[in-house]
C-alpha positions in Angstrom: 3.6 -9.4 7.6 1.7 -6.5 7.2 2.8 -2.9 6.7 1.7 -2.0 10.3 3.9 -4.8 11.6 7.0 -4.1 9.5 7.1 -0.3 10.8 6.3 -1.5 14.5 9.3 -4.1 13.9 11.5 -1.8 12.6 10.8 0.8 15.3 11.5 -1.9 17.7 14.7 -3.2 16.0 16.2 0.5 16.1 15.4 0.9 19.5 17.2 -2.3 20.4 20.3 -1.3 18.2 20.5 2.1 20.0 19.5 0.8 23.4 16.6 3.1 24.0 13.2 2.7 25.2 10.1 3.7 23.2 9.4 6.4 25.5 13.0 7.9 25.1 12.6 7.7 21.4 10.0 9.8 21.7 11.3 12.5 23.6 14.5 12.5 21.0 11.9 12.8 18.1 9.9 15.4 19.8 6.6 13.4 19.4 4.2 12.3 22.4 4.9 9.0 23.8 1.5 7.9 23.2 2.0 8.3 19.3 4.8 5.8 19.7 3.1 3.3 21.8 0.0 3.8 19.3 2.4 2.7 16.4 3.6 0.0 18.2 0.3 -1.5 19.5 -2.8 -1.7 17.7 -4.6 1.8 17.6 -2.3 3.0 14.6 -2.6 1.0 11.6 -1.0 3.4 9.2 1.3 5.8 10.8 1.9 9.0 8.7 5.1 9.3 6.6 5.7 12.9 8.5 5.7 10.9 11.9 8.1 8.1 10.5 10.4 11.2 9.1 10.5 12.5 12.9 11.3 9.3 14.3 14.3 9.0 11.5 15.5 12.6 12.3 15.5 11.5 16.2 17.6 8.9 15.2 19.7 10.2 12.7 18.8 8.0 10.0 17.3 9.0 6.4 14.0 7.6 5.5 15.9 5.2 2.9 17.7 3.6 5.7 14.3 3.1 7.8 12.6 1.3 5.1 15.4 -0.6 3.8 15.1 -3.8 5.2 14.2 -7.4 4.3 10.5 -6.9 6.0 9.9 -4.1 4.0 11.1 -5.8 0.6 9.1 -8.9 1.4 5.5 -7.0 1.8 2.9 -8.3 -0.6 1.8 -5.4 -3.2 -1.4 -4.3 -2.0 -2.6 -2.7 -5.6 -3.1 -5.4 -7.9 
């Protein structure tokens, strides 16, 4: 799994938990819906931390809560 896949998967997971669509998430976060869909799709390979922070703010969670999952813990180190 790549970092991009882990981020997209986490967003989908959170949307499912909150029972909201990605479009609704974009509205809650104050970001353009195309930004969410580009993260979920193949256009955005490395979303900015500021964008992820806005998503967290919209969902009323911390960055730590966003990244505290098995998917992120099991990512292979990129710098060796």
